[in-house]
N, C-alpha and C positions, 0 to 999 in steps of 0.2 A: 557113646563116643567110639567105643571099640567096634561096634557094629558098623558105624559109618566108615571107619578106616578099612575094615575088611571089605566092605562094599566098594569102596574107592579102588582098592587093590584089584578086585575082580573086574571092575570096569576097565581099569588100566590094562590088565592082561588081555582082555577081550579086544580092546582097541589096538594094542600092539600086535596081537594075533592077526586081526583083520588087515592091518597095514603091511604085514609081511607076507600075506598070501600072494602067490605068483599066478598070474593069468597066462597060461601057456599059449592059448590061442592068440592073445594080444601080442605076446613076444614073437610068435611065429610070423604074424602079419607085419610087425615092425621090421623084422629081419628082411622079409621079402621086399617090402617097400624100399628100405634103405639100400639094399643090394641092387635092385632094379634101377632106382633113381641114379645112384652114383655110377653104376655100370653103364647106363645109357649115356650119361654125360661123358664118361671116359671113352666109350666106344666111338662116339661122335668125333671127339678130338683125335683119337688114335687113327681111325680109318679115313677121315675126311680132311684132315689138316696135315700139313707138313710137320715133321718132327720139331722143327724150330718154332713153329707156331702153336705147339701143344699147350695151350693156356687155359683150356676149359675147366680143368679141375682145380679150382681155387679152394683154399682151406675153409673159407666160410661156408661152402656148400656142405661140408661134413657136419657142421653145427646145425645148419638148416635141416639136414636130413634127420638128425636126432629129434628136432622139434616136429616136423611135419609127418614123420612116420612113427615116432615113438610117443609123442604127447599131442595127439591130434586135436584134443579139445581145448588146448591152451589158446588164449587170445593171441599170444605171440606167434602161433603157428598158422593162423588163418591166412588165406590168400592175399588179402589186402596188406597185411603186415609182411608177408614173405616177399611179394613183388615190390611194394612201395619201399620197404626197408632197404632191400638190396639196391634198387635202382637209384633212389635218392642218395644213399650213402656213397654209391659209386660216383655220382655227379659231384657230390661234395668233395670226395677224395681227389678226383682229377682236378677240380677247380683249385683246391688248396695247393696241389702239386705245381700248378702254373703260377700261383700267386706268391709262394714263399720260396726263396732261392734254395737250390738243392745242389750238392749234398751237405754243404756246411750247416744248414739249418734243418736238416732232415728230422731231427728229434722234435723240433717245434712244429714242423708241418704234420708229423704223425699225431701229435697231441691235439692240435687244432682240428684236424680232419675227424678224428674219432669223437671229440667233444661236440663239434658242430653237427656231425651226422646224427648224434644222439638228440640234439636240440631240434633238428629238422624232423626227425622221426616222431618226436613228442608232439611237435606243433601239428603235424599232419596225421597224427594218430595211427602211425604205421610202425610202431616200435617192434623191431625184430633184432634181437641181440647179435646174430651173425652179421648184420649190416655194418656194425662197427668194424669188424674184421675186413669187410669189403672195402670200406673207406681206407683202412690202414694199408691194405694191399695195393691200393692205387698209388701209394707213395713209397712204401717199403718193399714192394714186390720186385720181381726180377727186371732187368733192363728191357726185356721183351714186353712186359706189361707197361712200363713207362713209355715205350715208343708208341703204344696204341693211342694214347691221349684219350679223347672222349669216345673213341671206338670201344674202349674198355667197358663202357656202360652197355653197349649193345652186345658185344661178344668179348668176353665170356659171360658177363653178368646177366643181362636180360635173357639171352638164349638159354643159358644154363638154368636159370630160375624157371623159365617156361617148361623145360623138360622135367625138372623136379616136381613142379606143380601138376603137370599132366599125369605123371606116374602116381603122385599122391592121391589125386582124385580117383583114378582107376583102382589102385590097389586098396586104398582105405575104404572103398565102398563095395568091395567084393565079398564082404562078410557082414553078417547081421550084428556083430558085436562092435563095429566101428562105423563112424560116419564122418566124412570130411568133404567139404568144410562144415563146421559146426553151424547148425541153424541159427539164424539171427546175428551171426558174427561174420558173414560172408565178406561183403565189400563195404 
């Protein structure tokens, strides 16, 4: 009995040790990818759009960057999920914005948009958690986002996602320690 307890403690220590090791190369490439992805979207909006139209950097892109540059093998980070999750959620968010009176029922519209976008992502097998934020932003975002209507789906969502995906494919495949998209989980 005592031998088994000591062995279990040794195994637990080994597992804890392995789980806390830091892969510096992986962290470096995660930083490079996230920096270039978000910087590219930000530069596009800064240099090519008027200041009042500077809508490209939506909050959900930050969460997407964490997934596609920091956790490249996750099913939630694959291109199908990234693209489908954001675009479908944006469509759901804008549609709910038109269907539920605003601003007196904004709280209801936000809840319905996030819940319905989750259901749509589950049905289409495109679950991407930042997609929920994309749906929420279609309703609770700035007045400039509200004015876009369904254009919100194309710009900033689809165009921003395309930029993030392009950078992810390039940066994550520049090294032998990473591969994106994950084989077998592409589309």
